[in-house]
DOFITOR-691600 format. One record per residue (C-alpha): y negated, x negated, z negated; residue in three letters; residue number from 1. Coordinates in nm, 2 decimals, padded with zeros to 4 digits. Layout:
<atoms>
ATOM       y       x       z  code  pos
ATOM       Y       X       Z   ALA  NUM
...
</atoms>
This chain:
<atoms>
ATOM       y       x       z  code  pos
ATOM   00.00   00.00   00.00   MET    1
ATOM  -00.34  -00.13   00.09   GLU    2
ATOM  -00.60  -00.21  -00.18   LYS    3
ATOM  -00.91   00.01  -00.14   PRO    4
ATOM  -01.23  -00.15  -00.04   SER    5
ATOM  -01.52  -00.06  -00.26   TYR    6
ATOM  -01.88   00.01  -00.18   MET    7
ATOM  -02.10  -00.16  -00.44   ARG    8
ATOM  -02.42  -00.02  -00.60   PHE    9
ATOM  -02.64  -00.13  -00.89   LYS   10
ATOM  -02.81   00.09  -01.14   GLY   11
ATOM  -02.79   00.45  -01.24   SER   12
ATOM  -03.02   00.59  -00.98   ARG   13
ATOM  -02.88   00.87  -00.76   HIS   14
ATOM  -02.56   00.88  -00.97   PHE   15
ATOM  -02.46   01.23  -00.88   ARG   16
ATOM  -02.53   01.18  -00.51   GLN   17
ATOM  -02.32   00.86  -00.51   ARG   18
ATOM  -02.03   01.04  -00.67   LEU   19
ATOM  -02.06   01.34  -00.44   LEU   20
ATOM  -02.08   01.14  -00.12   LEU   21
ATOM  -01.80   00.90  -00.23   SER   22
ATOM  -01.58   01.20  -00.30   THR   23
ATOM  -01.66   01.37   00.03   LEU   24
ATOM  -01.61   01.05   00.24   SER   25
ATOM  -01.31   00.94   00.04   HIS   26
ATOM  -01.47   00.60  -00.01   ARG   27
ATOM  -01.42   00.41  -00.34   SER   28
ATOM  -01.73   00.28  -00.52   ILE   29
ATOM  -01.83   00.04  -00.79   ILE   30
ATOM  -02.16   00.09  -00.98   VAL   31
ATOM  -02.27  -00.21  -01.18   GLU   32
ATOM  -02.56  -00.28  -01.42   GLU   33
ATOM  -02.58   00.08  -01.53   ILE   34
ATOM  -02.88   00.07  -01.77   ARG   35
ATOM  -02.78  -00.28  -01.87   SER   36
ATOM  -03.13  -00.35  -02.00   ASN   37
ATOM  -03.17  -00.04  -02.21   GLU   38
ATOM  -03.07   00.05  -02.57   THR   39
ATOM  -02.80   00.18  -02.57   PRO   40
ATOM  -02.67   00.05  -02.24   PRO   41
ATOM  -02.44   00.22  -02.00   GLY   42
ATOM  -02.35   00.57  -01.89   LEU   43
ATOM  -02.48   00.87  -02.08   ARG   44
ATOM  -02.25   01.14  -02.21   SER   45
ATOM  -02.35   01.39  -01.94   TYR   46
ATOM  -02.26   01.14  -01.67   GLU   47
ATOM  -01.92   01.09  -01.82   ILE   48
ATOM  -01.88   01.46  -01.84   SER   49
ATOM  -01.96   01.49  -01.47   LEU   50
ATOM  -01.69   01.23  -01.40   LEU   51
ATOM  -01.44   01.43  -01.61   ARG   52
ATOM  -01.53   01.75  -01.42   LEU   53
ATOM  -01.47   01.59  -01.09   ILE   54
ATOM  -01.13   01.46  -01.22   GLU   55
ATOM  -01.04   01.82  -01.32   LYS   56
ATOM  -01.08   01.95  -00.96   ILE   57
ATOM  -00.93   01.64  -00.79   SER   58
ATOM  -00.58   01.51  -00.76   ASP   59
ATOM  -00.52   01.13  -00.80   ASP   60
ATOM  -00.88   01.06  -00.88   CYS   61
ATOM  -00.92   00.73  -01.07   LYS   62
ATOM  -01.22   00.64  -01.30   VAL   63
ATOM  -01.25   00.31  -01.48   GLU   64
ATOM  -01.55   00.24  -01.71   ILE   65
ATOM  -01.59  -00.09  -01.89   ASN   66
ATOM  -01.63  -00.11  -02.27   GLU   67
ATOM  -02.01  -00.10  -02.26   THR   68
ATOM  -02.03   00.16  -01.99   GLY   69
ATOM  -02.24  -00.06  -01.76   THR   70
ATOM  -01.98  -00.07  -01.49   LYS   71
ATOM  -01.80   00.21  -01.32   LEU   72
ATOM  -01.51   00.19  -01.07   LYS   73
ATOM  -01.45   00.53  -00.90   TYR   74
ATOM  -01.17   00.60  -00.65   LYS   75
ATOM  -01.19   00.96  -00.53   PRO   76
ATOM  -00.88   01.18  -00.50   GLY   77
ATOM  -00.80   01.49  -00.30   VAL   78
ATOM  -01.01   01.79  -00.39   LEU   79
ATOM  -00.77   02.06  -00.51   MET   80
ATOM  -00.99   02.33  -00.66   GLY   81
ATOM  -00.82   02.54  -00.92   GLY   82
ATOM  -00.82   02.86  -01.11   ARG   83
ATOM  -00.93   02.94  -01.47   ASN   84
ATOM  -01.06   02.59  -01.54   LEU   85
ATOM  -01.29   02.54  -01.83   VAL   86
ATOM  -01.53   02.24  -01.88   HIS   87
ATOM  -01.76   02.16  -02.16   ASP   88
ATOM  -02.09   02.03  -02.01   CYS   89
ATOM  -02.26   01.95  -02.34   GLY   90
ATOM  -02.63   02.00  -02.40   VAL   91
ATOM  -02.76   01.67  -02.25   GLY   92
ATOM  -02.84   01.82  -01.91   ARG   93
ATOM  -02.90   02.17  -01.77   SER   94
ATOM  -02.61   02.36  -01.61   ILE   95
ATOM  -02.76   02.29  -01.27   GLY   96
ATOM  -02.68   01.92  -01.31   TYR   97
ATOM  -02.31   02.02  -01.29   PHE   98
ATOM  -02.34   02.32  -01.06   LEU   99
ATOM  -02.50   02.14  -00.76   GLU  100
ATOM  -02.21   01.90  -00.70   PRO  101
ATOM  -01.96   02.17  -00.78   LEU  102
ATOM  -02.09   02.40  -00.51   VAL  103
ATOM  -02.04   02.14  -00.24   VAL  104
ATOM  -01.71   02.01  -00.38   LEU  105
ATOM  -01.57   02.36  -00.44   GLY  106
ATOM  -01.62   02.44  -00.07   LEU  107
ATOM  -01.40   02.14   00.03   ARG  108
ATOM  -01.11   02.21  -00.21   GLY  109
ATOM  -00.76   02.30  -00.09   LYS  110
ATOM  -00.76   02.60  -00.32   LYS  111
ATOM  -01.03   02.83  -00.44   PRO  112
ATOM  -01.23   02.71  -00.74   LEU  113
ATOM  -01.28   02.92  -01.05   SER  114
ATOM  -01.44   02.74  -01.34   ILE  115
ATOM  -01.62   02.83  -01.66   ARG  116
ATOM  -01.89   02.59  -01.77   LEU  117
ATOM  -01.96   02.58  -02.14   LYS  118
ATOM  -02.24   02.41  -02.33   ALA  119
ATOM  -02.12   02.31  -02.68   CYS  120
</atoms>
């Protein structure tokens, strides 16, 4: 099996768009130096929640985050969709932060998507 080639990015700008386009194009990405100069460094809880949401509607999606959260390795899987899924979005971002990518990804799934988003 061939090792995937990764597109490389730096920083946290356009995080959702990078994930969305990576998933739609089936191209693996590496994002480095994610808020490496900030306190605390790395991914925020809402960004990790978005990654977990994409994992729920995908099959064979692989996400690797280093210990500090400043480096992300993402290999998209096949969009499957699903019924009666539930996801906790948290309160760090509005529901639109999660809905925008879901609308696009939900249209590309092999099965219809039915999901309930909670804010706890």
